[in-house]
N, C-alpha and C positions, 0 to 999 in steps of 0.2 A: 653323676647325674644332677642337673640343677633343678631347683624348685620352680614350677611355672608361676608367672606373675598373676596376682589376684585380679580378676576381671570384675568390674562393678556389676552388681545385679540391678535390674530395673527398679526394684523396690528399695534400693539403698538410698539413703538421704545424702545429698551432695552438700558439701560445706558451702554455706552462703557466701563466705569470703572469697570463693573462687568464681564469683559472678563475673560475667563479661565486663570489660572496662566500658566506661561511658563513651559514647560516640560523639565526636565533635560535629556539629551540624554543618559547618562550612566544609569540612573534609568530606563528609558524606555527600554533600551537594556536588563537590568537585569530582568525586568518584562517579556519581551518577551521570554527570555531563561527559566524563571520559568514556564510560561504558556505552552511553548513547551514541557518541561519535564513532566508536569502534564498531558497534553493531551496524549502524547506518552505512559506514564505509564498506563493510563486508557484504551488505545487501545491495549496494548501489548498482552493480552490474546486472543483477537479476531484476531489480526494480526498473531499470532502464529498458531491459529487454521486454518485460511485461507491458510497460507503458507504450513502447514502440509498436508492439503487436496490437494493443487496444486502439492506438491512434490509426494504424493502418486499416483496421476493421471499420472504424468510424468514417474514415476517408472514403472507403468503398461504399458504405451505406449512403453517405451524403451524395456521392457521385450518382448512384442509382436514383435517389430521390430527386435530385435536381434534373437529371435527364428525363425522368417521368413527368415532372412538372412542366418542363419546356415542351415536351411532346403534347401534353394535354392543352397547354396554352396555345400552341401553334394550331392544333386541330380545332379548337374552339374559334380561333381567329379566322381560319380558313372557312369553316362552316358558316360563320357570320358573313364573311365577304361573299361567299357563293350565294347565300340566301338573300342578301341585300346588295345587289350589284350597284356600283356608282353610276349615276347618270350625268356625266359631264357634258 
């Protein structure tokens, strides 16, 4: 039977010489850009689907608003024409 490996205890002091290596700023920036591109690429289809749904909703709302505005303008124009007939 083998002896189990020693597991560090939370109160155990870690050797400072084992500190993580210094991070190169340029390498970190390149990694961040790569990760950003990867995440955006994976989200692109979902983002496009959500944007298309939102645009369709806005298109419908705009159609209703324009139709209502045209109806009101025509009603006002007809009411004015009927109230003030032209005397040619």
